C-alpha positions in Angstrom: 0.0 0.0 0.0 2.8 2.4 0.9 4.5 1.7 -2.4 1.3 2.4 -4.3 0.8 5.6 -2.4 4.4 6.7 -3.2 4.0 6.1 -6.9 0.6 7.8 -7.1 1.9 10.8 -5.1 4.9 11.1 -7.4 2.7 10.9 -10.5 0.6 13.8 -9.1 3.7 15.8 -8.1 5.3 15.4 -11.5 2.1 16.4 -13.2 2.0 19.5 -11.1 5.6 20.3 -12.1 4.7 20.0 -15.7 1.7 22.2 -15.0 4.1 24.7 -13.5 6.1 24.6 -16.7 3.0 25.5 -18.7 2.3 28.4 -16.3 5.8 29.8 -15.9 8.3 28.3 -18.3 6.7 29.0 -21.7 9.7 30.7 -23.3 12.5 29.2 -25.4 15.5 28.3 -23.3 17.8 30.4 -25.5 16.0 33.5 -24.1 16.7 32.6 -20.5 19.2 35.5 -20.2 16.5 38.0 -21.1 14.1 37.0 -18.4 14.6 38.8 -15.1 13.8 37.1 -11.8 10.6 38.2 -10.1 10.9 40.1 -6.9 7.4 41.0 -5.7 4.5 38.7 -5.2 2.6 40.1 -8.2 5.7 39.5 -10.4 5.9 35.9 -9.2 2.3 35.4 -10.1 2.0 37.4 -13.3 5.5 37.2 -15.0 7.4 34.3 -16.5 10.2 32.8 -14.4 13.8 32.4 -15.5 14.0 29.2 -17.4 17.0 27.7 -15.5 14.8 27.6 -12.4 12.9 24.8 -14.1 16.1 22.8 -14.3 16.7 23.0 -10.6 13.1 22.0 -9.8 13.2 19.1 -12.3 16.5 17.7 -11.1 15.4 16.4 -7.7 12.1 15.2 -9.2 14.0 13.2 -11.8 16.3 11.7 -9.2 13.3 10.7 -7.1 11.6 9.3 -10.1 14.6 7.2 -11.0 14.8 5.9 -7.5 11.2 4.8 -7.6 11.8 3.1 -11.0 14.6 1.0 -9.7 12.5 -0.1 -6.7 10.1 -1.9 -9.1 10.2 -4.2 -12.1 10.4 -2.3 -15.4 10.8 -3.2 -19.1 12.6 -1.6 -21.9 10.5 -0.7 -25.0 10.0 -3.7 -27.3 12.0 -1.9 -30.1 15.5 -1.3 -28.9 15.7 1.7 -31.2 13.1 3.4 -29.1 15.6 3.8 -26.3 18.9 3.7 -28.2 18.0 6.6 -30.5 17.1 9.1 -27.8 20.3 8.2 -26.0 22.3 8.5 -29.2 20.7 11.9 -30.0 21.3 13.3 -26.6 24.8 11.9 -26.4 25.7 13.5 -29.8 24.4 16.8 -28.5 27.1 16.8 -25.9 29.7 15.8 -28.5 28.5 18.6 -30.8 28.7 21.0 -27.8 32.5 20.6 -27.8 32.6 22.5 -31.1 29.9 25.1 -30.3 30.1 28.7 -31.5 28.3 29.9 -28.4 28.8 28.1 -25.1 26.0 30.0 -23.3 23.3 29.1 -25.8 24.5 25.5 -26.0 24.6 25.1 -22.2 20.9 26.2 -21.9 19.9 23.9 -24.8 21.7 20.9 -23.3 19.7 21.3 -20.1 16.5 21.5 -22.2 17.3 18.4 -24.3 18.4 16.4 -21.2 15.0 17.3 -19.7 13.2 16.0 -22.8 15.0 12.7 -22.7 14.5 12.3 -18.9 10.8 13.0 -19.3 10.6 10.4 -22.1 12.3 7.7 -20.0 10.3 8.6 -16.9 7.2 8.2 -19.1 8.4 4.8 -20.2 9.6 3.3 -16.9 7.5 5.0 -14.2 4.2 4.8 -16.0 4.8 1.4 -17.7 2.0 -1.1 -16.7 0.5 1.4 -14.3 -2.7 3.3 -14.5 -1.0 6.5 -13.3 -1.4 8.7 -16.3 -4.6 10.2 -15.0 -2.8 11.4 -11.9 -0.1 13.0 -14.1 -2.8 14.7 -16.1 -4.3 16.4 -13.1 -1.7 19.1 -12.8 -1.1 19.2 -16.6 -4.7 19.8 -17.5 -5.3 22.2 -14.6 -2.5 24.4 -15.9 -3.7 24.0 -19.5 -7.1 25.2 -18.5 -5.6 28.2 -16.8 -3.6 28.9 -20.0 -6.7 28.8 -22.1 -8.6 31.1 -19.7 -5.7 33.5 -19.8 -5.8 33.4 -23.6 -9.6 34.1 -23.7 -9.1 36.9 -21.2 -6.4 38.4 -23.4 -8.7 38.6 -26.4 -11.9 39.8 -24.6 -10.4 42.1 -22.0 -6.7 42.6 -21.6 -5.7 43.5 -25.2 -8.6 45.8 -25.9 -8.1 47.6 -22.5 -4.4 47.8 -23.0 -4.8 49.2 -26.5 -7.2 51.8 -25.2 -5.0 52.8 -22.3 -1.9 53.2 -24.5 -3.7 55.1 -27.1 -5.2 57.5 -24.6 -1.8 57.8 -22.8 0.0 58.8 -26.0 -2.7 61.3 -26.8 -2.5 63.1 -23.5 1.3 62.9 -23.1 1.2 60.0 -20.5 -0.2 62.3 -17.9 -2.9 59.7 -17.1 -0.2 57.3 -15.7 1.8 57.7 -12.5 5.4 58.8 -13.1 6.7 55.5 -11.8 4.5 53.6 -14.1 5.7 55.7 -17.1 9.4 55.0 -16.1 8.7 51.3 -15.9 7.0 51.3 -19.3 10.0 53.1 -20.8 12.4 50.5 -19.4 10.2 47.7 -20.7 10.1 49.3 -24.2 6.4 49.9 -24.1 7.0 53.7 -24.5 9.7 54.7 -26.9 11.2 58.1 -28.0 10.6 58.9 -31.6 11.9 62.3 -32.9 11.8 63.7 -29.4 8.2 62.5 -28.8 7.3 59.7 -26.4 4.9 57.3 -28.1 3.6 53.9 -27.6 5.7 51.2 -29.2 4.1 50.5 -32.5 4.9 46.8 -32.3 3.1 46.5 -29.1 0.1 48.4 -30.5 0.1 46.1 -33.5 0.0 43.1 -31.2 -3.0 44.4 -29.3 -4.8 45.4 -32.6 -4.3 42.0 -34.1 -5.6 40.3 -31.0 -3.6 37.1 -31.4 -3.5 35.5 -28.0 -0.6 33.5 -26.4 -2.0 32.5 -23.0 1.0 31.8 -20.7 3.3 31.0 -23.5 5.9 32.9 -25.5 3.7 33.7 -28.6 0.5 32.6 -30.3 1.9 29.7 -32.3 3.3 28.2 -29.1 -0.2 28.4 -27.6 -1.6 26.7 -30.7 1.0 23.9 -30.2 0.0 23.1 -26.7 -3.7 23.2 -27.7 -2.9 20.7 -30.4 -1.1 18.6 -27.9 -3.6 18.6 -25.0 -7.0 19.6 -26.3 -7.7 16.1 -27.8 -7.1 14.3 -24.5 -9.1 17.1 -22.7 -12.1 16.5 -25.0 -11.7 12.7 -24.5 -11.8 13.2 -20.7 -14.7 15.6 -20.9 -16.8 13.0 -22.7 -15.4 9.9 -21.1 -14.9 10.8 -17.5 -18.1 12.7 -16.9 -20.6 10.0 -17.8 -21.7 9.5 -14.1 -22.3 13.2 -13.6 -25.8 14.8 -13.9 -26.6 15.6 -17.5 -26.6 19.4 -16.9 -23.2 19.3 -15.2 -21.8 17.0 -17.8 -23.0 19.3 -20.6 -21.6 22.3 -18.9 -18.1 20.6 -18.6 -18.1 19.5 -22.2 -19.3 23.0 -23.4 -16.5 24.7 -21.4 -13.8 22.4 -22.7 -15.0 22.9 -26.3 -15.3 26.7 -25.9 -12.0 27.3 -24.2 -10.0 25.2 -26.5 -11.8 26.2 -29.7 -11.8 29.9 -28.9 -8.1 30.0 -27.8 -7.1 28.0 -30.8 -9.0 30.2 -33.2 -7.7 33.4 -31.6 -4.1 32.2 -31.7 -4.3 32.8 -35.4 -1.9 29.9 -36.1 -2.1 29.1 -39.8 0.0 25.9 -39.6 -1.9 24.9 -36.5 -5.2 25.3 -38.3 -4.1 23.0 -41.2 -2.8 20.4 -38.7 -6.1 20.6 -36.9 -7.9 19.7 -40.1 -5.7 16.7 -40.5 -6.3 15.5 -37.0 -10.1 15.9 -37.3 -9.9 13.9 -40.6 -8.0 11.0 -38.9 -10.4 10.9 -36.0 -13.3 10.5 -38.4 -11.5 7.8 -40.4 -11.1 5.8 -37.2 -14.8 5.9 -36.4 -16.8 2.7 -37.0 -19.0 4.3 -39.6 -19.9 3.1 -43.1 -17.3 4.1 -45.7 -19.6 6.4 -47.5 -20.5 8.3 -44.4 -16.9 8.6 -43.4 -16.0 9.9 -46.9 -18.8 12.6 -46.7 -17.7 13.6 -43.1 -14.0 13.9 -44.0 -14.9 15.8 -47.2 -17.0 18.2 -45.1 -14.2 18.8 -42.6 -11.8 19.5 -45.5 -14.1 21.9 -47.3 -15.2 23.7 -44.2 -11.8 23.9 -42.6 -10.0 25.0 -45.8 -12.8 27.5 -46.5 -12.5 29.1 -43.1 -8.7 29.1 -43.6 -8.9 30.9 -46.9 -11.3 33.5 -45.7 -9.6 34.2 -42.4 -6.1 34.4 -43.8 -6.9 36.0 -47.1 -5.2 39.3 -46.2 -2.1 37.5 -45.0 -1.6 35.8 -48.3 -2.6 38.9 -50.3 0.1 40.9 -48.5 2.7 38.4 -49.5 2.8 35.8 -46.7 5.8 37.4 -45.1 6.3 35.0 -42.2 6.1 32.0 -44.6 8.7 33.6 -46.8 10.9 34.2 -43.8 10.6 30.6 -42.7 11.8 29.5 -46.1 14.9 31.6 -45.6 15.5 30.1 -42.1 15.3 26.7 -43.6 17.6 27.5 -46.5 20.1 28.8 -44.0 19.8 25.6 -41.9 20.5 23.5 -45.0 23.4 25.7 -45.9 24.8 25.5 -42.3 24.5 21.8 -42.3 26.4 21.5 -45.6 29.2 23.7 -44.2 29.3 21.8 -40.8 27.9 18.3 -41.6 29.6 16.5 -38.7 29.3 18.6 -35.5 27.1 21.5 -36.7 27.5 24.8 -34.9 26.4 23.6 -31.5 23.0 23.0 -29.9 20.8 26.1 -29.8 23.1 28.2 -31.9 21.2 28.6 -35.2 21.1 32.4 -34.8 24.9 32.7 -34.9 25.5 31.5 -38.5 22.1 32.8 -39.6 23.2 36.4 -38.8 25.9 36.1 -41.4 24.0 34.3 -44.2 20.4 35.5 -43.9 18.7 37.3 -46.8 18.8 41.1 -46.4 15.0 41.4 -46.4 14.5 38.6 -43.9 13.8 39.3 -40.2 16.5 38.1 -37.8 15.6 34.7 -36.1 17.0 33.0 -33.1 15.6 29.6 -34.0 15.0 27.8 -37.3 11.3 27.4 -36.9 11.7 23.8 -37.7 12.8 21.5 -34.9 14.0 18.8 -37.3 16.1 21.1 -39.6 17.6 22.7 -36.5 19.0 19.4 -35.3 20.9 19.1 -38.6 22.1 22.7 -38.5 23.1 22.7 -34.8 24.4 19.2 -34.4 25.1 17.8 -37.8 23.9 14.8 -39.7 24.1 12.4 -36.8 22.1 14.7 -34.5 19.5 15.4 -37.2 19.0 11.8 -38.4 18.9 10.3 -34.9 16.2 12.8 -33.8 14.0 12.5 -36.9 14.1 8.7 -36.9 13.5 8.5 -33.2 10.3 10.6 -33.4 9.1 8.8 -36.5 9.5 5.3 -35.0 8.0 6.4 -31.7 4.9 7.9 -33.4 4.6 4.8 -35.6 4.7 2.5 -32.6 2.3 4.6 -30.5 -0.1 5.1 -33.5 -0.2 1.4 -34.3 -1.2 0.6 -30.8 -3.6 3.5 -30.3 -5.4 2.9 -33.6 -6.2 -0.7 -32.7 -7.1 -0.3 -29.0 -10.6 0.4 -27.9 -9.4 3.2 -25.7 -10.4 6.8 -26.5 -7.9 8.3 -24.1 -4.9 6.5 -25.6 -6.0 7.5 -29.1 -6.5 11.1 -28.0 -3.0 11.2 -26.6 -1.6 9.9 -29.8 -3.5 12.5 -31.8 -2.1 15.2 -29.6 1.4 13.9 -30.0 1.1 13.5 -33.7 -0.2 17.1 -34.1 2.5 18.6 -31.8 5.4 16.8 -33.6 3.9 17.8 -37.0 3.9 21.4 -35.8 7.6 21.0 -35.2 8.0 21.2 -39.0 7.3 24.9 -38.7 7.9 25.9 -35.1 10.3 25.5 -32.2 8.3 23.8 -29.5 11.3 21.5 -28.7 13.1 24.4 -27.1 10.2 25.4 -24.8 9.9 23.4 -21.5 6.2 24.1 -21.2 5.5 22.1 -24.4 8.5 19.8 -25.0 8.6 18.3 -21.5 4.9 17.6 -21.5 5.0 16.1 -25.0 8.0 13.8 -24.2 6.4 12.6 -20.9 3.2 11.7 -22.8 5.3 10.1 -25.6 7.2 7.9 -23.1 3.9 6.9 -21.4 2.4 6.1 -24.7 5.4 4.1 -25.8 5.1 2.1 -22.6 1.5 1.3 -23.5 -0.1 3.2 -20.7 -3.6 4.4 -21.1 -6.7 5.3 -19.1 -9.8 3.1 -19.4 -12.9 4.6 -17.9 -15.4 2.1 -19.3 -13.8 -1.2 -20.3 -17.1 -2.4 -21.7 -17.5 0.4 -24.1 -16.2 0.2 -27.7 -14.9 3.5 -29.1 -14.5 3.8 -32.9 
């Protein structure tokens, strides 16, 4: 009994830690030096925390988890490559680090990558053959819910009010703000001096005007990433774990999950995320036990409706030249060029910005990351690092998908859908470098590789 209580308590504690990551560690690790430590209580609650704090919180948790693992029987994944490849990838990151062009960026990245692999193996060993994933999800989904509420609040209240306050402040010469607040806004770059006139930073005004929300994460596309990762399992739990509740309460829970996730996802304005969402919806419909004609009609409807909304919503973006897509193409070109120049060691984990500063197109905006987790492995750590990471993820997703597709377990399938969506987003984003998203994803990946799932109704057939 004591042993069971210890494992259950640890699962809950680790889930709360991952929830803390969603709440406070939603920035890329290479920006750690730009995040100041909070001092006041309000700063601790409202501002992101320095990212290296996550490492020191995680380290004792990982040691305790490892100790609990060795106290019990555990099995390696059936495919040896599902544990050899992550070890090869991580080991090569340290080898590549010996040739890095920026030791500070590489050190921060090595901590992040070590955390990813540790989360993966904790998921495999600690949650193998145990029904503990639901305790893990308590903290994760609580923080995810807070992140969604924060995003909805940004759209409906915070951004409109901030835009109004800054516009009025600029119009009246900032006399409507206390002098101390004005000084703080100057230090934070919210107020800038242009031709001797103090005006609101146009980039911040544009952010509020666009209304793209980010919740507790670094920017809107990162929010879309965590929604892709966790919204499927949230929906599965909302439908599967509330069957014993009163109909009115159950309907309210389902409606709340649908609204928060759907609204935040839509207001994130993520174009790649929207396209991935269409793919995930289509795969879910294909898995349902419907007649082929009905499934064909349903999938066609999702494609037509999803792409129709996409074309209407982002019409102005493409009409104006799709600048961010063009910029990504230049990042990817630079990553390929850097890989060709440094095919063995790369330039060091997390250092894409250093070679890119010298080879970027003149019209392209400067970038610190490649906006493609897979290409960045090649650029930063050479062919061995890039190939080992890509093959590891592909094999793990194939193994998890094959199991989830066959099992009559909606939760396991929802976790797989979230993982597939998040790793697909890695083709155009940098979620691997954000603790809030990467550590959650690799923990769930490890748990899924171990075959762990939650069965709320063993007699019910899903799909």
